[in-house]
C-alpha positions in Angstrom: -10.7 16.2 5.6 -7.9 18.3 6.4 -8.0 20.0 3.5 -11.4 20.8 1.8 -9.9 22.3 -0.9 -7.2 19.8 -1.9 -6.4 19.9 -5.7 -8.3 22.9 -7.0 -6.1 24.7 -9.0 -5.2 27.1 -6.2 -3.7 24.6 -4.5 -2.0 23.4 -7.2 0.2 26.8 -8.2 1.2 27.3 -4.5 2.7 23.7 -4.1 4.6 23.7 -7.3 5.8 27.4 -6.1 6.8 26.6 -3.3 8.4 23.1 -3.8 10.6 25.4 -6.9 11.1 28.1 -3.7 12.7 25.5 -1.3 13.9 23.6 -4.2 15.9 26.8 -5.8 16.7 27.7 -1.8 17.5 24.8 0.1 17.2 26.4 3.2 18.2 24.9 6.2 14.8 23.6 7.5 11.4 24.4 6.2 8.3 25.0 8.9 4.9 24.2 7.1 2.3 25.6 10.2 -1.1 24.4 7.8 0.3 20.8 7.1 -2.8 18.4 6.1 -3.2 14.4 5.3 0.2 13.7 2.8 -1.9 12.0 0.0 -6.3 12.4 -1.1 -7.9 10.3 -3.3 -8.2 12.2 -6.3 -11.8 12.9 -7.3 -13.5 14.5 -10.5 -15.2 17.2 -9.1 -14.9 20.9 -10.6 -13.4 22.0 -7.9 -10.6 19.4 -6.5 -10.0 17.0 -8.4 -10.0 18.6 -11.8 -7.6 21.5 -11.0 -4.9 18.6 -10.9 -5.9 17.3 -13.8 -5.8 20.9 -15.5 -2.2 21.7 -14.2 -1.1 18.2 -15.8 -2.9 19.1 -19.0 -1.8 22.6 -19.6 1.9 21.9 -18.3 2.7 18.9 -20.8 2.7 21.3 -23.0 4.9 24.3 -21.3 8.6 24.2 -20.2 9.6 24.5 -17.4 6.7 23.6 -16.1 7.0 19.8 -18.1 10.0 18.8 -16.4 9.4 20.2 -12.5 9.8 18.0 -10.2 6.5 19.3 -8.4 4.3 18.0 -11.9 6.5 14.7 -11.9 5.6 13.6 -8.3 1.7 14.8 -9.3 1.9 12.7 -12.1 3.2 9.7 -10.4 0.3 10.0 -7.7 -2.9 10.7 -10.4 -1.8 7.6 -12.4 -1.1 5.3 -10.0 -3.3 1.6 -9.2 -5.5 4.2 -6.5 -5.2 7.8 -8.4 -4.0 10.4 -5.4 -3.2 13.9 -5.2 0.3 14.2 -3.0 -0.9 16.7 -0.5 2.4 18.7 1.0 3.3 16.4 3.4 3.8 14.3 0.6 6.3 17.0 -0.2 9.7 15.7 0.7 9.5 13.4 -1.6 9.9 15.9 -4.4 13.8 17.4 -5.5 16.0 18.5 -2.9 13.3 18.1 -0.4 15.0 14.5 1.1 17.8 17.0 1.6 15.7 19.6 3.8 14.6 18.8 7.2 11.3 19.6 7.3 8.7 20.5 10.8 4.6 20.0 9.9 1.9 20.7 12.3 -1.0 19.7 11.8 -4.1 20.8 11.8 -7.7 19.7 10.3 -10.6 17.9 13.1 -9.4 14.0 11.7 -5.9 14.9 13.0 -3.9 15.3 16.5 -2.8 19.0 16.5 1.0 19.4 17.1 4.3 18.9 14.9 4.7 16.2 12.9 8.1 15.4 11.7 8.4 14.8 7.2 7.4 11.2 7.4 4.1 13.1 8.6 3.9 10.8 12.1 1.5 13.1 14.4 2.8 14.3 17.7 6.9 13.1 16.4 8.7 16.6 16.8 11.2 17.9 14.1 13.9 19.1 14.6 15.0 22.5 12.3 18.0 22.9 14.4 
């Protein structure tokens, strides 16, 4: 497992904030130095799956969280046929990100080290020039 803390509340808030910052700044590129998996199967334990569920529940009553692109992305994944949590490697599906080149540097024991493109292909270098 590339990120043992996936979908915990801290992970969710971290990705929400980073997504909003990138949406607002629209940098020429973004380099993620600790990209994990693109998707994690949602589990109902206290640390992980419940963080995503707590975020979805709490944000349903609060603007601007309710209409955030990140919330829509998490909601679609969590309510899909196979409930999952989108890892940050899947963030390219959020808002303006398709227009922002993303360079993902993979980590974790089950993944090859080195650069990956925003498609999550291990070993495929992404250009941020």
